[in-house]
C-alpha positions in Angstrom: 9.3 -15.3 12.4 10.6 -15.1 8.9 8.9 -12.7 6.5 7.0 -14.3 3.6 7.0 -12.9 0.1 5.1 -13.9 -3.0 7.0 -13.1 -6.2 5.0 -13.0 -9.4 6.6 -12.7 -12.9 6.6 -14.8 -16.0 10.3 -14.3 -16.6 11.7 -17.2 -14.6 15.3 -15.9 -14.5 14.0 -12.7 -12.8 12.0 -14.7 -10.3 15.0 -17.0 -9.6 17.3 -14.0 -9.0 14.8 -12.2 -6.7 14.0 -15.5 -4.8 17.7 -16.2 -4.2 18.4 -12.7 -3.0 15.5 -12.6 -0.6 16.2 -16.0 0.8 19.7 -14.9 1.5 18.2 -12.3 3.8 16.2 -15.0 5.6 12.8 -14.5 3.9 10.5 -17.3 2.8 9.6 -16.9 -0.9 6.8 -18.4 -3.0 6.9 -18.0 -6.8 4.1 -17.7 -9.4 4.4 -17.3 -13.1 1.0 -16.3 -14.2 -2.0 -14.3 -12.8 -4.2 -17.2 -12.0 -1.4 -19.0 -10.1 -0.7 -15.8 -8.2 -4.3 -15.4 -7.0 -4.4 -19.1 -5.9 -1.2 -18.5 -3.8 -2.6 -15.2 -2.4 -5.9 -16.8 -1.4 -4.4 -19.8 0.3 -1.5 -18.3 2.1 -0.6 -15.3 4.3 2.2 -13.0 3.0 4.0 -10.0 4.3 4.6 -8.7 0.7 3.6 -9.4 -2.9 6.0 -8.4 -5.7 3.8 -8.3 -8.8 4.7 -7.9 -12.5 2.1 -6.2 -14.7 2.5 -8.2 -17.9 1.4 -11.7 -17.0 -0.2 -14.6 -18.8 -3.9 -15.5 -18.1 -4.5 -12.4 -15.8 -2.5 -9.2 -16.0 -1.1 -7.7 -12.9 -3.7 -5.0 -12.6 -6.5 -7.6 -12.4 -4.5 -9.7 -9.9 -3.9 -6.7 -7.7 -7.6 -5.7 -7.9 -8.8 -9.2 -6.9 -6.3 -9.5 -4.1 -7.6 -6.2 -2.7 -11.1 -7.9 -2.4 -9.8 -10.1 0.4 -6.4 -8.8 1.6 -4.6 -5.6 2.5 -1.1 -7.3 2.0 1.4 -4.7 0.7 1.8 -5.0 -3.1 4.7 -3.6 -5.1 4.1 -3.5 -8.9 6.9 -4.1 -11.4 6.3 -1.6 -14.3 7.9 -0.9 -17.6 10.7 1.8 -17.5 9.4 5.3 -17.9 5.7 4.3 -18.3 3.9 6.7 -16.0 0.5 5.3 -16.9 1.6 1.8 -15.6 2.5 3.4 -12.3 -0.7 5.4 -11.9 -2.9 2.4 -12.9 -1.0 0.2 -10.4 -1.8 2.7 -7.6 -5.4 3.0 -8.9 -5.9 -0.8 -8.6 -4.6 -0.8 -5.0 -0.8 -1.2 -5.2 1.3 0.4 -2.5 4.4 1.1 -4.5 6.1 0.4 -7.8 9.5 -0.4 -9.2 10.5 0.1 -12.8 12.3 -2.5 -14.9 15.2 -3.0 -15.3 15.9 -2.8 -11.6 18.7 -3.3 -9.2 18.0 -6.1 -6.8 19.4 -4.0 -3.9 16.7 -1.4 -4.6 14.1 -4.2 -4.6 15.2 -5.5 -1.2 15.5 -2.0 0.2 11.9 -1.1 -0.9 10.5 -4.4 0.4 12.1 -4.0 3.8 11.1 -0.3 4.0 7.4 -1.1 3.4 7.5 -4.1 5.8 8.9 -1.8 8.5 6.2 0.7 8.0 3.4 -1.9 8.0 4.4 -3.8 11.1 2.1 -3.1 14.0 3.5 -0.2 15.9 4.2 -0.3 19.7 2.4 2.7 21.0 1.3 3.8 24.4 -2.0 2.5 25.5 -4.0 5.7 25.1 -2.8 6.1 21.5 -3.5 2.6 20.3 -7.2 3.5 19.5 -8.0 6.8 17.8 -11.6 8.1 17.4 -13.2 11.0 15.6 -17.0 11.2 15.1 -18.2 7.9 13.8 -14.6 6.8 12.9 -12.5 4.5 15.1 -9.0 3.3 14.3 -7.3 0.4 16.0 -3.7 1.2 15.3 -2.3 -2.0 16.7 -4.6 -4.2 14.6 -4.5 -1.7 11.7 -8.3 -1.7 11.4 -10.7 1.1 10.6 -14.3 1.2 11.6 -17.0 3.8 10.6 -20.3 3.5 12.4 -19.2 0.1 13.7 -18.6 -1.3 10.2 -15.0 -2.3 9.3 -13.5 -0.6 6.3 -10.9 -2.4 4.3 -7.8 -0.2 3.5 -4.5 -0.9 1.9 -1.4 -0.5 3.9 -0.6 2.9 2.5 -4.2 4.1 2.7 -4.1 3.2 6.4 -0.8 5.0 7.0 -2.0 8.1 5.3 -5.2 8.1 7.4 -3.4 7.3 10.7 -0.9 10.1 10.1 -3.6 12.7 9.4 -5.9 11.7 12.3 -3.0 11.8 14.7 -2.4 15.4 13.5 -6.0 16.8 13.2 -6.8 20.1 11.6 -3.2 20.6 10.4 -2.7 21.0 6.7 0.0 18.9 5.0 1.3 19.4 1.5 1.4 16.5 -0.9 5.2 16.7 -0.7 5.2 16.4 3.1 2.8 13.4 3.0 4.9 11.7 0.3 8.0 12.2 2.4 6.4 11.1 5.7 4.4 8.1 4.5 6.5 6.8 1.6 9.9 8.0 2.7 12.4 10.6 1.5 14.0 8.0 -0.9 10.7 7.2 -2.6 11.2 7.9 -6.4 7.5 8.6 -7.2 5.8 12.0 -7.4 3.0 13.7 -5.6 0.4 12.2 -7.9 0.9 9.1 -5.7 -0.6 11.0 -2.8 -3.6 12.3 -4.8 -4.4 8.8 -5.9 -4.3 7.4 -2.4 -6.3 10.3 -1.0 -9.0 9.8 -3.6 -9.2 6.0 -3.0 -9.3 6.6 0.8 -12.2 9.0 0.4 -14.1 6.5 -1.8 -13.9 4.1 1.1 -14.4 6.2 4.2 -16.6 9.0 3.0 -20.4 8.7 2.4 -20.0 11.3 -0.3 -16.4 11.6 -1.5 -17.1 14.9 -3.3 -18.2 16.4 0.0 -15.8 14.8 2.5 -16.5 14.7 6.2 -13.1 13.4 7.4 -10.3 14.1 4.9 -10.4 17.6 3.4 -8.5 19.6 0.8 -7.1 23.0 1.5 -6.8 24.2 -2.1 -3.3 25.1 -3.1 -1.9 23.9 0.2 -2.6 20.2 0.8 -4.8 17.8 2.9 -6.0 17.7 6.5 -8.2 15.6 8.8 -11.1 17.5 10.3 -11.3 16.7 14.0 -15.0 16.0 14.9 -14.6 15.4 18.7 
């Protein structure tokens, strides 16, 4: 089945170029030119990826990203101004999985989209590894769902990948650099602050008290680890 992408940007020439290139690779592409239109598309359709500009009419990209996260964990790549680190950090804070700076090379855009799609596809795992449990937490790896005390917790694609990697390797400390390389890939241009943002957002969702975590812990000066509670 063809992958489906929503491209959101008020610059129609940029949208036209991205759409043409992705369709050449066999993807289905919908286009929106303002924030409200983007939300309408996202609510009424199922996408494998959203490519979202920050500076949009009606609703800016941050607001669109935040509202999409209320009903969907679809991977979101934000388009940010060149060299603006605050745009990048805010995009991650609002739930984006990745970012690309403008101006960009369309080949980079396609590579990043395909890389995230590969990582977010349900993984074929042996039966005993498809469900992971620790204490009150249960992870359905095939369905990419997380439950704590029987209640489902909504995570973004990257938050899920970070959690799955840590719980599969309990009690082992991983540096921010290692997590960035493993989860985002060695070619990811971002820095280790990306990991910190995702760990903090993950804790806010899975921990009863994020300041005193039960699941994901910090080893000061070294990195992060999942505490096995079996």
